[in-house]
N, C-alpha and C positions, 0 to 999 in steps of 0.2 A: 551403311551398316547394314551386317548379317548375325543373326544371333540363331544357333542351331544345334539341337543335343536333346538333353533328356526332359522328361516331362514328370509334374507329379505323379501322372497316374502310370509311368513306365517310359522306356523306351519311344523316341519319336522320332521321324525326321521334317517337322517341321522346320521351314526356313521364316525368318522374320523380319524386316527390313525399316531402316529409320532414317529420313532423309532431315538432320538437323539444320539446314538451311530453309526447310520447306517446313519444319514441324510448326502443331501438330496435324498440315495437313500429310496426307499420306500417300504412298506409291502401291502402283500396281504389286500384287502378292508376286512373291519367288519360287520359282521350281521347287518342290520338297527336295532334298536332299538323297541324292539314291539307294542311299543306307539306312537301316534301321541300325545306329548304336550309340554308345554313349565313350568316353574317353578316347575323343576326336581332338585334333587341332587342326589351327590352320594360319592363314598370313594370305595378305595382299601382294602377290608378285605378278610386275609384267604386266598391271593393270587389271586383273583377274582374282579373286579368292581361288588360291591352292588349299584343298583342306585334305586331310591323311589320318591313318589309322582308325584307332578306336575299335570296342570289343563287342561282338555281339553276342545278347543273353539266352538266349531260346529264339528256336526251340535247342542248341546245345552253343556254348561258349567257343566262341571263334575271335582269335585277334586277327584284326584286318590290316593288310598290308595296302591296300588300296589306297589311290589318294584319286581326287577328282575337281578339276576348275570349271568354274561356272563362267562360262562363254557365250554371247550373243543369246543369253536367257534360257540355255539349257546346260545339264553336270555334263561332262564329260569326260573320260576315262583318262588320267595322268600315267607317271613312271610309277612302278610300285616303289615302296619301302623294302629293304633290305630284307625285313622280316615285319609281322605282324605283331603290331604294339598300343597298345592304350596310354592314357596319364603322362604323356611325355612333356608335360611341361611347359607347352606353349613350342611358337616356332622364334628363331633371332633371326631377321636382314644379317645376315653375314659378312663381312669384307675379306676379302684375302687379299693375301699381300700383294697381288695382281692390281688389286683396286677393283675385280670384280666384285659384286655381292648378289650370295644365294641364300636361301630358309637352308638352317641348322638345326638340328633336333638333337636332343641327348636324354639318354637315360629312358626312364618307363617302364613299364609294364608288361609281361606277356606269361603271366603266372608266379613268375618272380622277378624281383626288381633288375634292371639293368644297366650296364655302363657305356654302352654304346653311343657312340655319337655320328651321325650320318648327315651327309652336305647334298646338296643338292642343286644339278645342271642341265638347262633347259635344253640341252643337248643330248648327255649323255644320262640324267636321269639321276639319281644316288647311288651315295656311292660312300662308302665308310672313310670317316673324316681319320687321320694317323693316329688321333691322341685321346683315348676313350678317358672317358670320366672315372675321377679317383676313388668315386665311392656308387655303387647298384640303388637307385630311387627312382621312383616315381612320385608322384603328387606334388612335384615342388615345380618351382617357375624360371622361364629362360629366359631372358631379352638382351639388348643392346644397353649398354649403358652411354658408352660416347659411340661415334662414328667409327671403331673398331675393334672395341673391346666387347665379347660375351661373358654374362653374368648367369649362374645356373646358383638358387638358394634355396635352403632347405630341403623340403619335400622328407618322405620316409622311406624304409624296407620292411614295411609291417609289421617292427618289433620295436623302432625308435621315430619319432619323430627329432627331425636336425634344426640346428640353427646355424648351418654349415654352407660358406661361400667360396663359391671356383671363378676366376675369372677366365679369358681364353681370349687370345691376340693371335694372329696367323705371324708367327714369329717363331716358330720350331721348338718354342718351350712346353710348347702344352698348357694343362690346365695347373695354374697355381690359384693354393690359396688365399683368400680375401678375408677381410675382416667378419668374423662372426655376425649374426645377428641377435638383436639384442632380446630377443623372444625365438623358440623354436617353433616351425609353421609348416602349414600345409594346406595344399590348395589353395593359396595364397595368391596374391597379384605384386608385379613387378613389373617395371618399364623406366625411362627415361623421364626426366621433367625439368625445367628450367632453375636452377637455383633459386633465384631471384625475381624480380617482377619487371628489372630492368636490367638483369643481367643477360652474356651471354654464354653463364658457362650452365652445364649439366652437370645435375645429379641423379642418381637412383633414386626411385621410393620404393618400398615394399610396404605391402600393409595386407590388412585381412588374414582368413586361413582359420581350420578349422579349431575350435575352441579358445580363441584368440580374445584378446581386448580391440579397445578403440583405435589401438596406437597406430601411429606412421610412423615408420622408420624411413632416414632420408641418409644417403651416403653421401658424404663431404667430401668434393675430390680433393682441396687442400690436405687436408688432416688422412684420406683414407679411413675414415671411421664412420659409426651410424650413430644419427642423433634424432631428436624427435621432431616430425612434423606436424602438421594441421590434424588433428586428431576426425579420426571420421564420424560420420553423426550417429552412426550407431555401429554395435561389432556387427560384421558380415562372416558368416562361414564359408563361402564359398565366394570368390572375387576375379575378376578380369578386370588388367588395368590395359588401357592402350593407350596412344598420342594421341592428342586431339589436332595435331599436325599445326599448332601454335606456340608450342614449349609447356602448353598444357598436357593433364591426362585425363581420360573419361574411364572411369568405372562403373563397371557390369557388376549388380548383382540379382541373379535374378529370384531370390527370395521376395523382393521387393519389386524386382522389374523393371528399378526405377535407371537411371542413368546420370550418375554426379558426376561431375566436373571440378578438378585441380588447377587452377592455371599456373601457379608455381608453386616453390617449395617453400617461399621465404617466411618471415613470421606473422605476414599482414595477410598469408593466404589459407582460403579458406573453402570447403567443401560445398557445392549448389549444387540443385536438383534441377538438372538440362531439359530431360525428356523422361517418358515411358516407352517401355520395348513392344512391339507384338511380335509372334501370339501370346497369345496370356498363358497360356499353358508352359510356357518355357523354363526351367530352372535347373538348379544346382549347376556346377563348377564342369558337367562336362560338356556344357554348352561351350559353343565358340563364340567370340565376340568380336568382329572387325573391321577396319574404318576406311573406307575410300575415299582417294584423295581427287575423284571426282565429281569435283562439289557444284548440288546442284542437279545430281546427274541420275536417275531410278534406275537406270538397267547399266549391264555390264557385258 
């Protein structure tokens, strides 16, 4: 796993690594990220972390279009985004009608809230997806909720915080309205999760966010409505959720620097503390938190 982003003392380019197969033993430190930024985002793609965007605040404000991959122990330049942007709610591994899967980002901030949807191609780079988001937003959350459908939830345009939900499938229809969240949320987490302990069904999970409570929202795939899930152990203003690759989710909150796990969204589900991240200075939602399926491997 990799955590990189914003520190309590200001921006940082520190990178930390936790191997949950061997925790609490540690891996060798990873190389610092080439830029000192916040509001960046990333995803594992083709076996490597792909990290893009973010903003540099000093000595002048710059919205970055730069992307890097971590390969063979070094950060290397990759295709640039269509425009410099930050706080774009994460990336989703989106499945096209062809069956190919590529990273997708939607919305973000470049001095104003954006609607642009971009999709990556390992041969040609980033291009504009034909259908833009219906609303300008940043501080939202983007994830896949099943094998073919992406979801954008919540966020803000500076004036209003939303409980809006939109779904996207590559069927030509573009973004369609989903059931609104029970709470307005920004800087929250979202992902897929097993619906129950012994179920092959998957649900969407949304939780955390600025000025929210302990509540967890689960999208019931049968009724297409949100229900309450197992409450968080405490309220988290800034949350990242990723798959644990076993049907559950891992929650990273950099205020406590703990990694929590929820194995499923059923009635018997509960959050457990799994590990603590390094380095200890990393905090806030401007961090990225990624999971590798290279089990037991401390290198990329």
